[in-house]
N, C-alpha and C positions, 0 to 999 in steps of 0.2 A: 237571480244573480247573487243575492246575498249569501246563500249557503256555500258558493264556490270560493268566496274570499277566504274563509277560515281554512278550507281544505288546501287552497293554494298556499296560504301562509304556512300551514303545517308541512306541506310538501317541500317548500323552499327551506324551511327550518331544518327538516330532516336531511335534505341534501347538503345543507351547510354543515350540519354536524358530521355527516359522513365524510365530507371533504376535509374538514378540520382534522378528523381522526386519521384519515389517509395521509394528510400532509405531516402531521405529527409523527406517525409511524415511519413515513419515508425519511424524515429528518433524523429520527432516532437510528434508523438502519444506516443512513449515510454516515452519521457520527461513529457508529459501531464499526463500519467498514474502514473508515479512516484510522481509527484507533488500532484496529487489528492489523492493518497494513503497516502502520508505523512500528508496532511491536515486532512484526515479522521482519521488517527492514532492519531494525536494531539487532535482532537475533542474527540475521545474515551478515551484518557488519561485524559483529563479535566473532561469528564463525570464520569469516574471512580473515580477520586479524589473527585468530588462533592458527588457521591453516598457513598463513604467511609466516608466522613465527616458527611453526614446525618445519616449513620448507627452509627457512634461514638456518635453523639448527642443523638440518640434514646436509646442507651444502658445505663441502669442505673447501680448503684453499685451492686444491687442484681443479675442483668443479668450477669455481669462480673464474680461474684463469682460462679454463676451457670455454666458458660462456663468453668471456671478454674476447677471446680469439675468434669465436664464432661471430660475434657482433662485428668485429673489425673486418672479418672476411666478407660479411654481408654488405658492409659499407664500402668495401674495396679500399681499405686504408693500408 
């Protein structure tokens, strides 16, 4: 029975090290995914602001009046 105890200890130690490595890797991947998604979100926000500014520049006074008339007709005012 005594030889099994060191083997069992070695096995549990090995499994513990593998689990620790897996957990560390998983946490690092999760942090990386969160950082990348935040960067992508920031880029999309910046792109959205730029496209809104471009649309605002392209809209003339007649277009805005037409849009307002369209909104009023949809609301039946």
